[in-house]
N, C-alpha and C positions, 0 to 999 in steps of 0.2 A: 504494500500500500504506500502510495506517495503521500508524505506528510503535508505537503503544500496544497495539493488540490484534491486529495482523497480518492483519486482513481487508481486502479490496479494496472500498472504498466504491463504486466504479463498477459492481461486479457484484452488489451486494446491494440489495434493496428497502429494507431497514432497516439501520441501523448501530448498533452497541453504543456505550454511553457508558462510558468507562473512568474510574472515579471516583478518580483519583489525588489531585487537589486536595481533593475533598470529604472524603476519609478521612484526609488528611494523611500518606500513606505516601511513603516515599522511593522512588527508582527501584530501589534495591537490594532492598527487601522487598516490592515490588509483586507481588500475586498475578497469575497468568495465568488467563484465562477461556477455556473452550471454549464457544462460542456456538452455540445451536440457534435458528436464525432462521426456519425454515419455519413459516407460520401454521397448517398442518394438524397439526403435531407437538403443540402444546399442546392443541388441540381433541381429538385422539385420546387423549391422556393423561387429560384431564378426562372424556371419555366412558367410558373404562375405569374410572375411579374411581367415577363415578356409577352405572355398571352393576354395581358391587361386585365387579369383577374385579381385586382388589388385587394378586395375584401377577403378573398380566399387566401391570398398571400399573407395578409395580416393575421387571419385566423390560424393559419399554419404556423406562423412564428409564435403566436400565443400558446398553441399546443405544445411547442417544444419547451416552453418555460413552465408548463404545469408541474407543480410540486416544488418549484424553486422557492426558497425563502425570500423575504423582502430585501435582505442584504446581499443577495447573490446577483452578480452581473452576468446576464446570459451571454453565451457565445455560440456562434454558428461557424465552426471551423470548416474551411473549404469553400466558403461563398465566393471569395475572390477568384479562385480557380474555376469555379462553375461559371462565373460571369465571363472570364476570359474565353472559355470554351464556347459559350453562347455567342459572343461577339465574333469569334472566328467563323462560326457557322453562318453568320449573316453576310459575310463578304466584305469587300473593301470599297465598294462604290460609295459616292457621296451620300446617297439616300440611306444606304445600309449603315454608314457611320453615324448619321443623324439618329436613326432608329436605335443604334447601339447606345449612343449618348443618352437618349431619353430613357431607355430601359435601365441603364446603369444608375441614372439619377433616381428613378422610381424605386429601384432596389435599395439605394441608400436611404431614401425617404422612409420606406417601410421598416428598415432596420432601426432607424432613429426613433420612429414612433413606438416601437416595441422595446426600446432601450438596449438594443444590441450595440452599445457605444463603440466598442473596439472595431467591429466590422463596418458600422456606419461611417466612422471616421476614415477608415482606409478606402472605402468605396467613394465617399465624397472627395477624397484626395484624387482618386482616379478621374472623377468628373471634372475637377479643376484642371488637371493635367491634359485631359482630352480636349476640353473646351479651349484651352490656350493653344494647343497644338493644331486644332482645326479652325481657329479663329471664330468659334461659336460662342457668343456672349449670353445666350438665353438662360442657361443654368448657372453660369459662372459665379456670380456674386451670392446667389442663394446657397450654392454648394459651399462657398468659402465660409459664409456665416454659419451654416448648419454644421460644418466641420468644426468650427470654433466651439459651438455648443457641445459637440461630442467630446472634444478635448477637455473642456471645463468639467463635464460630468465624469470624466475619467480621472480628474485631479491632476492633469498634466498642464499645470498653470503656465510654465514658461512657453511651452508650445502653443497653448491657448492664446497667450498675449501676442505671439508672433503671427498666428493665424488671424486673429482679430484685427491686427494692424493692416492686413492685406485687404480687408473689406472696406469699400468706399463708404464714407459717411452717408447716412440716410438709408442705407440698405436695410430692407425688412425681410422677414420670413415668418411664415405662419407655423407656430408650435403650439400644439394642444389647444387650438381654437383662438389663440392670441397672436396678434401681429407684434413681433419683437423687432425693434430697431437695433442696429449694432451698438448704438450709444447706450441702450438699455441693459446690455449684458454686463 
């Protein structure tokens, strides 16, 4: 049994990385993770998002967290790889790339709504990078602001401050039914 995360390394194909040292947390304020390690789970989530079945995708993520205590941060290991695979399937035409960007953004949005902070942060970063690379501004500032929200919820304050500084003044995003401005964070 792994002391940090509670999973049995001998019975899993994958093992989680517990970021105690990287984040500088003490044992006292260490967050707990509910790990979702099955490779089909992220692929199903990505498929639901790209099929525009957002309510089903949201319900699917909630199902994965059933039984988690309030202090656990849910994880969906493998979602980035599932997204890469889906994007490759779409092709490289400009319309396929716009479809990919929209799908990636919606995946990040769904992950953030269900408090999968780690995965949402990484996927929002992908949206920012793809938006800049393709000169697509539609999702850019919302993704930057939402990524900053994820970093703040993860307690990664120096990264949060840097991410927040990249967001233009006056940028807003809708979180839990409330429009938040970057200045309000």
